[in-house]
C-alpha positions as CSV (number, residue, x, y, z in Angstrom):
1,Q,-58.7,164.7,-84.6
2,Y,-60.4,161.6,-86.0
3,D,-57.5,160.5,-88.2
4,Y,-55.6,159.5,-85.1
5,T,-58.3,158.2,-82.8
6,G,-59.8,154.7,-82.8
7,F,-60.3,151.7,-80.7
8,I,-58.2,148.5,-80.7
9,G,-59.4,145.7,-78.4
10,I,-57.4,142.5,-77.9
11,Y,-59.2,139.3,-77.0
12,R,-58.1,135.6,-76.6
13,D,-60.3,133.5,-78.7
14,S,-59.0,129.9,-78.3
15,V,-56.0,127.8,-77.3
16,R,-55.2,124.5,-79.1
17,Y,-52.5,121.9,-78.3
18,P,-52.0,119.9,-81.5
19,P,-49.1,117.4,-81.7
20,R,-45.9,119.0,-83.0
21,A,-44.3,116.0,-84.7
22,L,-45.6,112.6,-86.0
23,G,-44.4,109.7,-83.8
24,A,-43.2,112.0,-81.1
25,D,-44.2,111.6,-77.4
26,G,-47.7,112.8,-76.7
27,G,-46.3,115.7,-74.6
28,N,-44.5,117.2,-77.5
29,R,-47.1,119.8,-78.5
30,Q,-47.4,123.2,-79.9
31,Q,-49.7,125.7,-78.1
32,Q,-51.7,127.7,-80.6
33,V,-53.2,130.8,-79.1
34,T,-55.7,132.5,-81.4
35,M,-56.1,136.2,-80.7
36,V,-58.7,138.5,-82.1
37,F,-58.1,142.2,-82.5
38,L,-61.2,144.4,-82.8
39,V,-60.3,147.6,-84.7
40,K,-62.9,150.3,-84.8
41,Q,-62.8,153.8,-86.3
42,S,-65.3,156.7,-86.4
43,N,-65.5,159.8,-88.5
44,L,-67.9,162.8,-88.7
45,V,-67.0,163.8,-92.2
46,S,-67.6,160.8,-94.6
47,G,-67.5,157.1,-95.0
48,K,-64.5,157.4,-97.2
49,E,-62.5,159.3,-94.6
50,C,-63.6,156.8,-92.0
51,E,-62.3,154.0,-94.2
52,N,-59.0,155.8,-94.8
53,A,-58.6,156.3,-91.1
54,L,-59.4,152.6,-90.4
55,E,-56.8,151.5,-92.9
56,S,-54.3,153.9,-91.4
57,L,-55.0,152.5,-87.9
58,L,-54.7,148.9,-89.2
59,Q,-51.4,149.7,-90.8
60,R,-50.0,151.2,-87.6
61,M,-51.3,148.2,-85.6
62,M,-49.8,145.6,-88.0
63,T,-46.5,147.4,-88.1
64,A,-46.3,147.4,-84.3
65,L,-47.2,143.7,-84.2
66,L,-44.9,142.5,-87.0
67,N,-42.0,144.5,-85.5
68,D,-42.0,142.0,-82.6
69,N,-43.2,138.6,-83.7
70,S,-43.0,137.3,-80.1
71,F,-45.5,139.9,-78.7
72,G,-43.0,140.9,-76.1
73,G,-41.8,137.4,-75.5
74,T,-45.3,135.9,-74.8
75,V,-45.2,133.6,-77.9
76,D,-42.3,131.9,-79.9
77,A,-43.6,132.9,-83.3
78,L,-46.7,133.9,-85.3
79,G,-48.8,131.4,-87.3
80,E,-48.8,131.1,-91.0
81,E,-51.6,133.6,-91.8
82,I,-53.1,136.8,-90.5
83,I,-56.8,137.3,-91.4
84,V,-58.4,140.8,-91.7
85,Q,-62.2,140.7,-91.9
86,Y,-64.1,143.9,-92.5
87,D,-67.0,143.4,-90.1
88,S,-69.3,146.4,-90.4
89,Y,-69.9,149.8,-91.9
90,D,-72.4,151.9,-90.1
91,K,-73.8,155.5,-90.1
92,K,-75.7,156.6,-87.1
93,D,-76.8,160.2,-87.1
94,S,-73.8,162.1,-88.5
95,T,-71.2,159.6,-87.4
96,Y,-69.6,157.0,-89.7
97,T,-68.2,153.9,-88.0
98,Q,-66.2,151.1,-89.6
99,K,-64.9,147.9,-87.9
100,A,-62.3,145.3,-88.8
101,V,-61.5,142.0,-87.0
102,V,-57.9,140.8,-87.2
103,V,-57.2,137.1,-86.3
104,I,-53.7,136.1,-85.4
105,T,-52.4,132.9,-84.0
106,G,-49.3,132.9,-81.7
107,L,-47.3,129.7,-81.4
108,V,-45.6,128.4,-78.3
109,N,-43.7,125.1,-78.3
110,V,-44.4,123.0,-75.2
111,S,-43.0,119.6,-74.2
112,N,-42.9,117.4,-71.2
113,W,-39.2,116.7,-72.0
114,S,-36.6,118.2,-69.8
């Protein structure tokens, strides 16, 4: 059943280490891990049903992610914004495919202080 199938790929895009506080020791930094979630849905009936299924998949994914802002303890918190970009809408033969890219930044406080 196409309403409950889809693909979610999780990829690390970049890691930044900006200073956490002005005037603090250079080792007082915040690790910012940017993650990209590729969300893809296909449907044999119509583009509208494919879009509805993609939105349902995105909603379930975001609910799961936001229920644990630490991603299972791998980050301290999430960044200020979550970006959803609708990347492509395709029809090949009788299959409609739609894709969204979700960009989320996880924050980890790091320091050389003991």
